[in-house]
N, C-alpha and C positions, 0 to 999 in steps of 0.2 A: 307507408305513406307514398302516394303517387308522385311521379316525377313533376307533375304540374304543381302539387302542393309544396314540394321541395323548392321549386322555383319561386313560388309565392313567398315562402319563409325567407329564402335567400334575398329576394327583392326587398322584403320588409326590413330585414337586418341591414341591408345596404342603405336603405333610406334613413334608418335610425342612426347609422354611423355618420352619414352625410349631415344629418340635422345636428348631431352632437359636434361635428367638426366645424360647422358654420357658427354654432353658438360659441365654441371655443375661440374662433377667429374674431368674431364680433366682440366678445368680452375683452380680449386683449387689445383689440383696436381701440375700444373705449378707454381702457386703462392708459394706453399710450396717448390718447387725445387729451385726457385730463391730467396727465403727469405734469408735475412742476418742473421747472428748469433745474436749478441747483438749490432751490429754496425750500423752506419747510411747507408741508401740506397738512392742513387740518380738515377733518371731515365735518361738514355742517349738517345740521338737521335737514332732513328732506333729501338726502343722498346727493346734495350738491357739494361741490368742492370749493374751498377758499384757498388761494395761493397767496401767502404772504411774501411780498417782494420787498425786502428791506433796503433802504438807502444806506450808504456806507457809514453814516453817523448813527445808525440805529435808532433814530428818533421815532417814537411811536405816538406822539401827541398830534401830529398833523397827518391826517389820513385822507387818501383819495381812493375811491372804489372805481375800478375799471370794469366796464361791461362790454364785452366784445360782440362782434357780428356772430351770427349763428355758426357754430361748429369751428370757429377760429380759436387759436390758442395764444398764450402769452408771447411765444416766440414771434408771432406775426406782428407784434406791436413793440418789439424789444427796444427799439430806439426811443420810442415815446415814453416807455416806462423808465428808461435811463434819464430822460429829460426831467421826469417827475422826481426821480431820486435826487437830481441836482438841485431841485427846488426844496429839498428836505422833506419830501412826501413819502410816507409809507403807502405802498400800493396794495390794495386788496383786490385780486383779480378773481372774479366770480364767473364760472363757466355758465353758458346759456342752457336753459331748458325750454321745452316747447311752449308751455303755457305762459302767456305774458303776465297775467295777474299773479300767478304762483311765483314767477320769477321776481316781480316787483316786491312781493311780500318778503321774499328771502333776503333782500338787500339790508333792511334794517336789522333783521335777525343775525345776519352775518356780522354786521358792525358790532352789535351788542355782544355776540359771542367772542369776537376778537378782543374787544375792550375788557371783557371779563377774564379772558384767558391770559392776557398780557399785563393786566392791571394798568392799562393805559389811562391817562388823564383826559383823553379826548371826549368831548361831549357833542361834537358835530363833525361832519365830513363833507367832502366834495365828491362829485360823480363825473366821470368821463365815460361816454358811451359811443359806440359806433354801430350804425345800421339798426338792427333789431335791439342791440344794447342801448343805442341812443334813444330809442323810443321808451325803453324801460327806465332809463335815467329820468326822463321827463315825467313818467308816471309816478315814480317815487317822489319826486319833488312836488308834483301836483296833488298827490293823495296819500301815499303810503308812509311818508315820513317828512311831512311839510316843514316842521319846526327845526329840524336838525341839519338841513342841507344848506351849505354855504353857496357854492358855485357849481353849476352844471354846464359842462361843455358837451354838447350833443352834436356829433359828427355825422352828418347826412342821415338823419333819422328816417327810417322806413316805417311809417305808421299804418300798417295794413294787416288784415286778417286776424282779428278785426281792427278797424281804426278806433283809436281812443281820443284823438284830437281833431280828426278831419272827417268825421261822419257828416254826410249831407244834412242829416237832422241835427242841427247844432246843439239841441238840448241834451243830446246823448254824450257830448264831448266833455272831457276833463278840461279845466281851465288852468292856464299858466299865469293869469293875471292876479295881482294882489296876493302873491305868495312870498315868503321870506327869501327864497333862493334867487340868486342872480343867474339868468339863463343866457347862454350863447349858443346859437345854432349855425351850422354850415350846410351848404347844399352843393351837390356835384351834378354832373350830367346824367347820373343815374345809370340806367342800363335796361335791357329788355324786360326784366322782372320788377323794375322799380317804376311805379306810377308817379308822375308829377302831382297827381291829386292827393298824394299822401306823403310828400317830401316836406322839407322845412318851410318853403314858401307857402305851402297850403296850410301848414300849422299856424304860421304867422297871420294869415288871413282871419283866423278865428281868434288870434291872440295879438292884436295890433300893439306895436311898441316893443315887442320882443326882438332882440338883436339877432340878425341873420346875415351871414356872409356867403357870397357866391364864389366858390372855388372854380375858376374857369377852366374849360377843356380838361376835366378831370373825371376819372372812373369812380365808381362807387367804392372800390377797395383801395383808393389812393392813400388812405390813412394807414394802411398796413405797410410794413417795410418792403422795399422792392425785392430784396433777397433775404428772406428770413432763415435761409440755410436748411440743413437736413431736418432740423426740429420743427420747421414751419409746417403748418397744417396742410394736408392733402386737399381739403376743400378750397383753400386759397389758391393753390396751383391750378385746380380745375376752373375756378372762377376766372382767373386771368387768362386762361387758354380758351374760354368759351364766352360767357356772358359779359364779363367786365374786362375787356382787353385794355392794357395800359394805354393811357393818352399822354400827350405832350405836357399837360399841366399837372401830372400826378406828383412829381417831385416838389413842385412849388406848393401844392396843396398840403402835402405831408409837413413841409417846413412851416407853413402857415399855422397848422394845427399845433405844432410844437411851440411856435412863437406865442400863441394864445395861452398856452400853459405857463410859459415864462412870465407873461404879462400879468396873468390873473392868479397864479398859484404860488409865486415866489414868496418866501418868508421875509 
């Protein structure tokens, strides 16, 4: 074998090792991203994960599904989850996936799976969503599980890529009117990647009468904890350092979101 051939083989092996190492790192990064805090983890059909975050009283008849922003985890919303527990809510935290329709379809599947596994008496549930998760919450209430949703709190929904409620061709949009769920939306100052054409105020233009609250001088990630600790997601830290820098109204906006929970989801 010539020296050149040996160099090619060595280079190929090196590339293979690097590829394997990258796959290894990516795999364990995803495992870490989807890991539960100290609570049980159940695998849901479709390779999604459901984190069952139980309140202290272990009630499982009052269920709220929490849908986060893209790539964010339960630690990023820990204080809000604690407020839900204080209201007697069992929180099912469902990690995001890329496709919005697939994600929306998984929400009722996750609820049914959980009820079956725990023999819960729950027949309906509430949804809280943030950013991409807020869009999904609205999609579930509008189309994918209309009859079983009680309350939706949609925190600064980003209805883009593709829009489901704010398409310029209105006939393409899902409707939030005349559905059983009670809908509450908030809107922030957004950020460089958040278009006002697809935020809550735009959604309300196509759905007049839906309640929307403007959280003043607030960043798009204001509903995440200001210091989620070491377990907080890396994407949140990157967002706050670049696209969505903290604003003076962030703390008040987070407090407002939690006050909405107390007002509308307390038993």
